[in-house]
C-alpha positions as CSV (number, residue, x, y, z in Angstrom):
1,M,65.2,-51.3,-7.9
2,M,63.7,-53.5,-5.1
3,A,61.1,-51.5,-3.2
4,L,62.1,-50.8,0.4
5,P,59.6,-51.6,3.2
6,E,57.3,-49.0,4.7
7,G,59.0,-47.0,7.4
8,S,62.4,-47.2,5.8
9,L,64.9,-44.3,5.9
10,I,66.8,-43.5,2.7
11,R,69.3,-41.0,1.4
12,S,71.1,-40.8,-2.0
13,M,74.8,-41.3,-2.3
14,N,76.8,-38.1,-1.7
15,D,73.6,-36.5,-0.3
16,F,72.8,-36.3,3.4
17,K,69.2,-35.3,2.9
18,V,67.2,-38.1,4.6
19,Y,63.7,-39.3,3.6
20,Y,61.2,-41.5,5.3
21,I,59.2,-43.9,3.1
22,E,55.5,-44.0,3.6
23,E,52.8,-45.3,1.2
24,G,55.4,-45.5,-1.6
25,K,56.4,-41.8,-1.2
26,K,59.5,-40.3,0.3
27,R,59.0,-37.7,3.0
28,W,61.9,-35.4,3.6
29,V,63.0,-35.3,7.3
30,D,63.3,-31.6,7.4
31,S,66.0,-31.2,10.1
32,A,68.4,-32.9,12.5
33,D,66.0,-32.1,15.3
34,T,63.1,-33.8,13.5
35,F,65.4,-36.9,13.0
36,R,66.2,-36.9,16.7
37,I,62.7,-36.2,18.0
38,H,61.2,-39.2,16.1
39,G,63.8,-41.5,17.5
40,F,65.5,-42.4,14.2
41,S,68.9,-43.9,14.0
42,W,71.6,-43.3,11.5
43,D,72.3,-47.1,11.5
44,E,68.8,-47.5,9.9
45,V,69.4,-45.1,7.0
46,N,69.6,-47.0,3.6
47,V,72.0,-45.4,1.1
48,I,70.7,-45.8,-2.4
49,S,71.5,-44.4,-5.8
50,A,70.2,-41.0,-6.9
51,S,68.3,-42.7,-9.7
52,D,66.6,-45.1,-7.4
53,A,65.7,-42.3,-5.0
54,S,64.1,-40.4,-7.8
55,L,61.7,-43.2,-8.4
56,Y,59.8,-42.3,-5.2
57,K,57.3,-39.5,-5.5
58,E,57.7,-36.6,-3.1
59,G,55.4,-36.8,0.0
60,E,54.6,-34.2,2.6
61,I,57.6,-33.0,4.6
62,L,58.2,-34.7,7.9
63,T,58.4,-32.2,10.8
64,P,58.6,-32.6,14.6
65,E,54.9,-32.1,15.0
66,V,53.9,-35.0,12.7
67,N,53.0,-38.2,14.5
68,I,54.1,-41.3,12.6
69,I,53.7,-45.0,13.4
70,L,56.5,-47.3,12.2
71,P,56.1,-50.9,11.1
72,G,55.7,-53.2,14.0
73,E,54.4,-50.5,16.4
74,M,50.6,-50.5,15.9
75,D,50.1,-53.6,18.0
76,V,52.2,-52.4,20.9
77,L,51.2,-48.7,21.1
78,P,49.1,-47.2,23.9
79,D,45.8,-45.4,23.5
80,L,45.3,-42.7,26.1
81,V,41.6,-41.9,27.0
82,P,40.3,-39.5,29.6
83,F,37.3,-40.1,31.9
84,P,35.2,-37.0,32.5
85,V,36.4,-35.1,35.6
86,N,34.6,-35.8,38.8
87,D,34.7,-35.0,42.6
88,L,34.0,-31.4,41.9
89,R,34.1,-29.1,45.0
90,L,34.8,-25.4,45.8
91,T,37.2,-24.4,48.5
92,D,39.4,-21.5,49.5
93,K,43.1,-20.9,48.7
94,N,44.8,-17.7,49.8
95,G,41.5,-15.9,49.9
96,R,40.3,-17.0,46.4
97,T,37.8,-19.6,45.4
98,I,39.2,-22.6,43.6
99,L,37.5,-25.5,41.9
100,K,39.1,-28.8,42.9
101,F,38.4,-32.0,41.0
102,S,39.7,-35.5,40.2
103,S,40.7,-36.8,36.8
104,T,41.4,-40.2,35.5
105,M,43.3,-41.2,32.4
106,W,43.4,-44.9,31.3
107,N,45.3,-46.7,28.6
108,K,43.0,-48.8,26.3
109,G,45.8,-49.6,23.9
110,K,47.7,-52.9,23.5
111,G,50.9,-51.6,25.0
112,P,52.1,-49.3,27.8
113,I,52.8,-45.6,27.6
114,E,56.3,-45.6,29.0
115,L,58.4,-42.5,29.5
116,I,62.1,-42.7,30.1
117,G,64.7,-40.1,31.0
118,N,68.5,-39.9,31.5
119,P,69.7,-41.4,34.7
120,E,71.8,-38.4,35.7
121,D,72.6,-36.9,39.1
122,I,70.3,-38.3,41.7
123,H,70.8,-35.4,44.1
124,I,68.6,-32.7,42.6
125,A,68.2,-29.3,44.2
126,G,65.3,-27.2,43.0
127,D,63.2,-27.7,39.8
128,L,65.1,-29.2,36.9
129,N,64.0,-30.0,33.4
130,R,65.3,-33.1,31.6
131,N,64.5,-34.6,28.2
132,V,62.1,-37.5,28.2
133,Y,61.4,-40.1,25.6
134,Q,58.5,-42.4,24.8
135,R,59.9,-45.9,24.7
136,I,58.2,-48.1,22.1
137,V,59.2,-51.7,21.9
138,R,58.2,-53.1,18.5
139,T,56.9,-56.5,17.8
140,D,60.3,-57.7,16.7
141,G,61.9,-56.6,19.9
142,S,63.6,-53.5,18.5
143,E,63.0,-50.1,20.2
144,R,62.3,-46.5,19.2
145,H,62.8,-43.7,21.7
146,K,60.7,-40.8,20.6
147,L,61.5,-37.4,22.2
148,V,58.3,-36.2,23.6
149,G,59.2,-33.4,26.0
150,E,60.7,-32.9,29.4
151,F,60.6,-34.3,32.9
152,L,60.2,-31.6,35.6
153,W,61.4,-32.4,39.1
154,H,58.9,-31.2,41.6
155,S,60.5,-30.2,44.8
156,V,57.2,-29.1,46.3
157,P,56.3,-31.0,49.5
158,G,54.0,-33.9,48.7
159,H,55.6,-34.4,45.3
160,L,59.4,-34.8,45.3
161,H,59.4,-36.8,42.0
162,Y,59.4,-36.3,38.3
163,H,56.4,-35.0,36.4
164,F,56.0,-35.0,32.7
165,K,55.3,-31.4,31.4
166,N,52.2,-30.7,29.3
167,F,50.8,-34.2,29.7
168,S,47.2,-32.9,29.8
169,E,45.2,-29.7,29.6
170,Y,42.1,-28.5,31.4
171,I,39.9,-25.9,29.6
172,F,37.1,-24.3,31.5
173,Q,34.7,-22.1,29.5
174,S,31.1,-21.0,29.1
175,A,29.0,-23.8,27.7
176,Q,26.7,-21.3,26.0
177,G,28.4,-20.6,22.7
178,I,31.4,-18.6,24.0
179,T,34.6,-20.1,22.4
180,T,37.2,-18.1,24.4
181,P,38.3,-20.2,27.4
182,A,37.8,-18.6,30.8
183,I,40.6,-20.8,32.1
184,Q,43.1,-22.8,30.1
185,E,45.8,-24.6,32.0
186,K,48.3,-27.3,30.8
187,A,49.0,-29.8,33.6
188,T,52.0,-31.9,34.5
189,R,51.5,-35.5,35.5
190,C,53.4,-38.3,37.1
191,L,52.4,-41.6,35.4
192,W,51.9,-44.9,37.2
193,D,49.3,-47.7,37.4
194,T,46.8,-46.5,40.0
195,V,43.7,-48.4,39.2
196,A,42.8,-51.5,37.1
197,V,40.2,-50.3,34.5
198,D,39.9,-53.2,32.0
199,L,42.4,-56.0,32.3
200,S,40.6,-58.1,29.7
201,I,42.0,-56.1,26.8
202,E,44.9,-57.6,24.9
203,G,48.3,-56.8,26.4
204,A,47.0,-55.8,29.8
205,P,49.1,-57.2,32.7
206,Q,47.1,-58.5,35.7
207,N,49.5,-56.8,38.1
208,K,50.8,-53.2,38.2
209,G,53.8,-52.7,35.9
210,Y,54.5,-49.1,37.1
211,T,54.2,-48.9,40.8
212,S,55.4,-45.4,41.8
213,C,56.7,-42.1,40.6
214,D,60.0,-42.4,42.5
215,D,62.0,-43.7,39.6
216,K,63.8,-40.8,37.9
217,R,64.3,-42.8,34.7
218,R,61.1,-44.6,34.0
219,Q,57.3,-44.1,34.5
220,G,54.2,-45.1,32.7
221,V,50.8,-46.7,32.6
222,S,50.2,-50.3,31.5
223,A,47.6,-51.3,29.0
224,G,44.2,-51.7,30.8
225,W,45.3,-49.6,33.8
226,G,44.4,-46.1,34.8
227,D,46.2,-43.2,36.4
228,V,44.0,-41.2,38.9
229,Y,44.8,-37.6,40.0
230,K,42.7,-37.0,43.1
231,Y,41.2,-33.6,44.0
232,T,43.3,-33.9,47.3
233,L,46.5,-33.1,45.4
234,A,47.9,-29.7,46.1
235,D,47.8,-28.4,42.6
236,Q,44.8,-30.2,41.2
237,Y,42.5,-27.1,40.9
238,L,41.4,-24.1,38.8
239,D,41.0,-20.6,40.1
240,V,37.3,-19.7,39.5
241,E,37.1,-16.7,41.9
242,D,36.2,-14.2,39.2
243,L,33.8,-16.2,37.1
244,P,30.1,-15.2,37.0
245,P,27.3,-17.7,37.8
246,G,26.5,-19.9,34.8
247,I,26.8,-23.2,33.0
248,Y,30.4,-24.1,32.0
249,R,32.2,-26.8,30.0
250,L,35.2,-28.4,31.7
251,E,37.3,-30.2,29.1
252,F,40.0,-32.7,30.0
253,H,42.4,-33.2,27.1
254,I,45.2,-35.7,27.0
255,D,48.4,-34.8,25.2
256,P,47.4,-31.4,24.0
257,L,50.6,-30.9,22.0
258,N,50.3,-34.2,20.1
259,L,53.6,-35.5,21.4
260,F,52.9,-39.2,21.9
261,A,52.6,-42.0,19.3
262,E,49.2,-43.7,20.0
263,R,46.9,-46.1,18.3
264,S,44.2,-43.4,18.0
265,R,44.2,-39.6,18.5
266,D,40.4,-39.0,18.1
267,N,39.5,-40.1,21.7
268,N,41.7,-37.8,23.8
269,T,39.1,-35.5,25.1
270,S,36.3,-35.8,27.7
271,V,33.8,-33.1,28.8
272,A,31.8,-32.3,31.9
273,I,29.0,-29.7,31.8
274,V,29.2,-27.8,35.2
275,K,26.8,-25.5,36.9
276,L,28.8,-22.9,38.9
277,D,27.8,-20.2,41.3
278,V,30.9,-19.1,43.2
279,R,29.1,-16.7,45.6
280,N,26.6,-19.2,46.7
281,G,29.1,-22.1,46.9
282,I,27.4,-24.1,44.2
283,V,29.2,-26.5,41.8
284,E,27.5,-29.5,40.2
285,A,28.2,-31.6,37.1
286,I,24.9,-31.7,35.2
287,A,26.3,-33.8,32.3
288,A,29.4,-35.8,31.5
289,G,30.8,-37.5,28.4
290,G,33.8,-39.6,27.8
291,P,34.9,-41.2,24.5
292,F,34.2,-44.9,25.4
293,S,31.1,-46.9,26.1
294,F,31.6,-47.7,29.8
295,S,32.6,-44.2,30.8
296,P,30.4,-42.8,33.5
297,N,28.5,-40.7,30.9
298,F,25.2,-39.1,31.9
299,F,23.0,-36.5,30.3
300,P,19.8,-34.9,31.6
301,N,16.6,-35.7,29.7
302,K,15.8,-33.1,26.9
303,M,19.4,-31.8,26.8
304,L,20.3,-31.0,23.2
305,I,23.8,-32.1,22.0
306,Q,25.9,-32.1,18.9
307,A,29.3,-33.2,17.9
308,E,32.1,-30.7,17.2
309,G,32.1,-29.8,13.5
310,D,28.7,-31.5,12.8
311,D,25.4,-29.7,12.3
312,K,23.2,-32.7,13.4
313,I,21.4,-32.0,16.7
314,Y,20.2,-34.7,19.1
315,A,17.8,-34.7,22.0
316,I,18.6,-36.9,25.1
317,H,16.2,-39.3,26.8
318,N,17.4,-41.9,29.2
319,N,21.0,-41.2,28.2
320,K,20.2,-42.1,24.6
321,K,20.0,-39.7,21.7
322,R,17.4,-39.0,19.0
323,L,17.8,-36.8,15.9
324,V,15.9,-33.5,16.0
325,Q,15.8,-30.8,13.4
326,S,16.6,-27.7,15.5
327,G,16.9,-26.3,18.9
328,N,18.3,-23.7,21.3
329,D,21.0,-24.1,24.0
330,V,22.8,-27.0,22.2
331,Y,25.8,-28.4,24.1
332,V,28.8,-29.4,22.1
333,F,30.8,-32.6,22.8
334,P,33.7,-34.3,21.0
335,K,32.5,-36.4,18.1
336,N,33.8,-39.6,19.7
337,V,31.6,-39.0,22.7
338,I,28.5,-38.4,20.6
339,D,29.2,-41.5,18.5
340,I,29.1,-43.9,21.4
341,I,25.8,-42.6,22.8
342,P,23.1,-45.2,21.7
343,F,20.1,-44.1,19.7
344,N,16.7,-43.8,21.3
345,N,14.0,-44.4,18.7
346,L,10.7,-44.3,20.7
347,I,8.5,-41.2,21.0
348,R,5.0,-40.2,21.7
349,K,3.3,-36.8,21.3
350,E,2.6,-35.1,24.6
351,G,-0.9,-35.8,25.9
352,T,-1.4,-38.9,23.7
353,P,-0.8,-42.7,24.3
354,E,0.3,-43.8,20.8
355,V,4.0,-44.8,20.6
356,Y,6.0,-44.3,17.4
357,A,9.4,-45.7,16.3
358,L,11.9,-43.5,14.5
359,N,14.3,-44.8,11.8
360,D,17.8,-43.3,11.5
361,K,16.5,-40.6,9.1
362,G,13.9,-39.4,11.5
363,Y,10.8,-40.9,9.9
364,K,8.2,-42.1,12.4
365,R,6.0,-45.2,12.3
366,H,3.2,-46.1,14.7
367,I,3.8,-49.2,16.9
368,L,0.5,-51.0,16.3
369,N,0.1,-52.8,19.6
370,I,1.7,-54.1,22.8
371,E,2.6,-57.4,21.1
372,V,4.7,-55.6,18.6
373,F,6.2,-53.3,21.2
374,N,7.3,-56.3,23.4
375,S,8.7,-58.2,20.4
376,Y,11.5,-55.7,20.1
377,G,12.4,-55.8,23.8
378,F,11.5,-52.1,24.1
379,S,11.4,-50.4,27.5
380,W,8.6,-48.1,28.5
381,D,11.2,-45.8,30.1
382,D,12.7,-45.2,26.7
383,I,9.6,-43.5,25.3
384,A,10.3,-39.8,25.1
385,E,7.4,-37.5,25.3
386,V,7.9,-34.8,22.7
387,S,6.2,-31.5,21.9
388,V,3.6,-31.2,19.1
389,E,6.1,-29.2,17.2
390,E,8.8,-31.8,17.3
391,F,6.3,-34.6,16.6
392,E,5.2,-32.8,13.4
393,Q,8.9,-32.4,12.4
394,H,9.2,-36.2,12.0
395,P,7.6,-37.2,8.7
396,T,5.5,-40.3,8.6
397,S,7.0,-43.4,7.1
398,R,5.0,-45.3,4.4
399,L,7.5,-48.1,3.6
400,V,8.6,-51.2,5.5
401,R,10.9,-54.1,4.8
402,L,10.9,-57.4,6.6
403,A,14.4,-58.1,8.0
404,G,16.2,-60.5,5.7
405,D,13.8,-59.8,2.8
406,I,14.5,-57.5,-0.2
407,N,10.8,-56.7,-0.9
408,L,9.4,-53.3,0.1
409,Y,5.8,-52.8,1.3
410,A,3.7,-49.7,1.4
411,I,1.8,-49.4,4.7
412,D,-1.5,-47.6,5.3
413,G,-2.9,-47.7,8.8
414,K,-2.8,-51.4,9.6
415,T,-2.4,-52.8,6.1
416,R,0.5,-53.5,3.8
417,R,0.9,-53.8,0.1
418,L,3.8,-55.2,-1.9
419,I,5.1,-52.6,-4.3
420,D,7.3,-52.8,-7.3
421,P,10.8,-51.2,-7.1
422,V,10.0,-49.1,-10.1
423,E,7.0,-47.7,-8.2
424,T,9.3,-46.9,-5.3
425,A,11.8,-45.1,-7.5
426,L,9.3,-43.1,-9.5
427,G,6.4,-42.8,-7.0
428,P,5.8,-40.6,-4.1
429,Y,8.1,-42.4,-1.8
430,S,11.6,-41.7,-0.5
431,W,14.3,-44.3,0.2
432,D,14.9,-42.5,3.5
433,E,11.5,-43.4,5.0
434,F,11.5,-47.2,5.1
435,H,11.7,-49.1,8.4
436,V,13.2,-52.6,8.7
437,I,10.8,-54.6,10.9
438,N,10.7,-58.0,12.5
439,E,8.3,-60.8,11.7
440,V,5.8,-60.1,14.6
441,D,5.6,-56.5,13.4
442,F,5.2,-57.6,9.8
443,K,2.3,-60.0,10.5
444,N,0.4,-57.3,12.3
445,Y,-0.1,-55.5,9.0
446,G,-2.9,-57.2,7.2
447,L,-3.1,-57.5,3.4
């Protein structure tokens, strides 16, 4: 039997059970709804013999909730990424205090997120739901229309156009370890090119491809463009009337039901840490993190952060992170946010002038003089003053290696000594403690 390409659909003769081929395995398409939701076509199903079908090992069942990427789609798919919410303000609505805010989603993929619906009756009275599909135009020009949800016609004044249901979700909860959301609200959204974010990325058009929400059949966001929902919109708010004063976490999550086919799904969440006091009219973002490097991320000095599902704790200085062993009042961010925060590797013990560099395992090494400091292009602003307790938590490094050299040297004060690899393996040293240093630094250690 000739192996069929990845992404093929097959069924055996005299059997209408359809399988999807992925990584050499056959995945049973478990229902007609699943077949329809993924945008499959009966014209694409290959009928093969039962013996040939049996040569494929059974894979996991394909259900409506599983996201798949077909051949020829990766280079044309969108990648939807949220900025942290901003423009926070408290106001009154029907005698209750509401939190209004702006949110921006941008598409950093290589192709648009395009939603299409059926061009039915143009004269709509009241709210009406209609099926909506993600249109994916593959590299060979063929198309897949993946069923992703419903269009909702908003007859509210100021809208009068289609919104996509459940496009995003806002979760507002205590930032101090309470996991139950105080407020959780799925939001509809009308998609169009509002603002140019990064038109240098591959596939980004220089002009808007989606110019309004008035088209009942088509809306979307082009690659490189963003869609802004301003706080001035009538329903862009959360009711916070009954919340006590405290520090809260406002999470902005794109595609909470995992409906869209995207290049990546690990960057769909941003977080703002918000100080809220309803009775005194106080609302303030004290930290914000989005899952890309030029997001307007900011964190106060000494804030402790960690990634969801990770026990590593980092302290912030100058919007950079350094590894610490423990701490209280740790704020949790999505892993993709933590990963893009650059490392800060300069510390000094409070009340002392000596500066130390940290390696990625937390071992500290004294910077011998200003010449060495400047040779790395360090900034004095990046030196974090740490407590005696934290300083002592960082063990002292006794090993260095010159960049580009395989030899290891033991250091003691301002001297270095070439050591044998066997001594390193069997002696009192740890592989975790060595620092890779530049030539200026190396030469300042005498023999």
